[in-house]
C-alpha positions in Angstrom: 0.4 0.2 -0.2 2.8 2.5 1.1 4.6 1.7 -2.4 1.9 2.3 -4.5 0.9 5.3 -2.7 4.2 6.5 -3.3 4.0 5.8 -7.1 1.2 7.8 -7.1 2.7 10.5 -5.1 5.5 10.3 -7.9 3.7 10.7 -10.6 1.6 13.6 -10.0 3.9 15.8 -7.5 7.0 15.3 -9.6 6.7 17.0 -12.6 4.9 19.8 -10.5 7.8 20.4 -8.1 10.7 20.3 -10.7 8.4 22.9 -12.9 8.0 25.2 -9.7 11.8 24.9 -8.6 14.5 25.2 -10.6 17.2 23.4 -8.5 14.5 20.5 -7.8 15.8 17.7 -10.4 19.4 18.1 -9.3 18.5 17.8 -5.4 16.5 14.8 -6.7 19.5 13.3 -8.4 21.6 14.1 -5.9 19.8 12.1 -3.2 19.4 9.1 -5.6 23.6 9.2 -6.3 23.7 8.7 -2.5 20.8 6.5 -1.6 22.9 4.2 -4.6 26.4 4.8 -3.2 24.7 3.4 0.5 23.3 0.9 -1.5 26.9 -0.2 -2.2 28.5 0.3 0.7 25.3 -1.8 2.4 26.8 -4.5 -0.1 30.0 -4.5 0.5 29.9 -4.6 4.3 28.1 -7.8 3.5 30.7 -9.3 1.3 33.7 -8.3 3.5 31.6 -10.8 6.2 29.9 -13.7 4.0 32.3 -16.7 4.1 30.2 -18.5 1.2 31.8 -18.0 -2.3 28.4 -18.8 -3.9 26.4 -15.9 -2.2 30.0 -13.5 -2.3 29.4 -13.5 -6.1 26.0 -12.2 -5.7 26.6 -9.8 -3.4 29.8 -8.0 -5.5 27.8 -8.2 -8.5 25.1 -5.9 -6.9 27.9 -4.0 -5.6 29.6 -3.1 -8.8 25.8 -2.4 -10.2 24.8 0.0 -7.1 27.9 1.6 -7.9 27.5 1.9 -11.6 23.6 3.7 -10.3 25.4 6.5 -7.8 27.6 7.5 -10.8 25.3 7.5 -13.6 23.4 9.9 -10.9 26.7 11.8 -10.3 27.1 12.6 -14.2 23.7 13.7 -14.3 23.5 16.0 -11.4 27.4 17.3 -12.6 26.4 18.0 -15.7 23.2 20.6 -14.3 26.0 22.0 -12.4 25.3 20.5 -9.4 27.8 18.6 -7.1 27.0 15.5 -4.9 28.5 15.0 -1.2 28.3 11.2 -0.8 28.4 10.0 2.8 31.3 9.3 4.7 31.2 5.5 6.4 31.3 6.9 9.8 27.6 8.8 8.6 26.4 4.7 7.9 24.4 2.5 9.8 25.4 -0.9 8.4 21.9 -3.1 7.7 24.0 -6.3 8.2 24.3 -5.3 11.9 21.1 -4.0 12.2 19.2 -7.1 10.8 21.4 -9.4 13.0 22.8 -11.8 10.3 23.2 -12.9 6.9 19.4 -14.6 6.2 17.6 -11.4 7.8 19.7 -9.1 5.5 19.5 -10.6 2.2 15.7 -11.1 3.0 15.5 -7.5 3.9 16.8 -6.4 0.6 15.4 -8.6 -1.4 12.3 -7.3 0.0 13.5 -3.6 -0.4 14.7 -4.5 -4.3 11.2 -4.5 -6.0 10.2 -1.8 -4.0 12.6 0.4 -5.4 12.5 -0.7 -9.0 8.5 -0.3 -9.0 9.7 3.5 -7.8 11.9 4.0 -10.6 9.5 2.7 -12.6 7.2 5.8 -11.9 9.9 8.2 -11.6 11.1 7.1 -15.5 6.8 7.9 -16.1 7.0 11.3 -14.6 10.2 13.4 -15.3 10.2 15.4 -18.5 13.7 15.1 -19.2 14.6 12.0 -22.1 18.3 11.5 -20.5 16.6 11.6 -16.9 14.1 9.1 -18.2 16.2 6.7 -19.9 19.1 6.2 -16.6 15.4 5.6 -14.5 14.1 2.9 -17.2 18.0 1.4 -17.4 18.2 1.5 -13.3 14.7 -0.1 -12.9 15.8 -3.2 -15.2 19.3 -3.7 -13.4 17.0 -3.8 -10.4 14.5 -6.0 -11.2 18.0 -8.2 -12.1 18.9 -7.6 -8.4 15.4 -8.9 -6.4 16.1 -12.0 -9.1 19.7 -12.2 -8.3 19.1 -11.7 -4.0 16.0 -13.9 -4.5 18.8 -16.4 -5.5 21.1 -16.1 -2.7 18.6 -16.3 0.0 17.5 -19.6 -1.5 20.9 -20.9 -1.0 20.5 -20.9 2.8 17.1 -21.1 2.8 16.4 -24.3 0.5 12.7 -24.6 1.8 11.4 -21.8 -0.1 8.4 -21.3 2.2 10.7 -20.6 5.2 12.3 -18.5 2.5 8.6 -16.6 2.0 8.5 -15.9 5.6 11.7 -14.7 5.9 10.7 -11.9 3.1 7.0 -11.6 4.8 8.7 -10.3 8.2 11.8 -8.2 6.6 8.9 -6.5 4.9 6.6 -5.6 7.5 9.8 -4.4 9.5 10.8 -1.9 6.0 6.6 -0.7 6.4 7.3 0.0 10.1 10.5 1.9 9.3 9.0 3.9 6.0 5.9 4.7 8.4 7.9 6.2 11.1 10.1 8.2 8.4 7.0 9.4 7.4 5.2 10.6 10.2 8.2 12.3 11.2 8.5 14.0 8.1 4.3 15.2 8.9 5.7 16.3 12.2 8.4 18.7 11.0 6.2 20.0 8.3 3.5 20.9 11.1 6.0 22.2 13.3 7.4 24.4 10.2 3.9 25.5 9.1 2.7 26.5 12.9 6.2 28.3 13.5 5.4 30.3 10.6 2.2 30.9 11.8 3.2 32.4 15.2 6.4 34.2 13.2 4.5 35.6 10.4 1.0 36.0 11.3 1.2 36.3 15.1 4.6 38.1 15.3 3.8 41.6 14.1 0.9 41.8 16.5 3.0 40.9 19.0 5.7 43.6 18.5 2.5 46.1 18.1 1.5 45.2 21.6 4.8 45.6 22.8 5.8 48.7 21.4 2.1 50.4 22.9 3.3 48.8 26.7 6.9 50.3 26.1 5.1 53.9 24.6 3.3 53.6 27.8 5.8 52.6 30.5 8.1 55.5 28.7 5.5 58.1 29.2 5.9 60.8 32.5 
């Protein structure tokens, strides 16, 4: 449901926001470059701690493609006069450590890759720029491949498809809950910003007027 809602919002709001704010396309592409770079780092951390050669091959393949995706978005940003500032390793949280073990990590990223591919498809249909659209379309195809690739890596650990599917369902619930938390925080931040605007812009002049009147009364002989 959340993924479907995000796709609808992307299709409706992205063309408007890109048209109204000249820097918005660069900001969006910067965010994607950073996100893909972080995904590559996540696969690198998992690759370094994975003892199985077959699983390491799956992880390394995804690592290379995530790094390539980050480079493609970075090129789009630089072509438009922007600059991508990637997060340092100290500023990142390892999903492998957060999930606790390799099977849970694979299930979590497996659940996420399909959602990401669907969102990239929505971006490809919404963006007005042909160059950006082609990048999103190409990356969507590769993200679909990541989904199948990770499914193979997960089934190598859990040959029973039922157990593997249960692990993915639990991971999807965790992703949904975390997405809900992030969305709630954004809504709260937005409401706080609106309230501050009301206080300073609407009520501020009234308070200044009242303050001046009191000061004038206090200074009268």
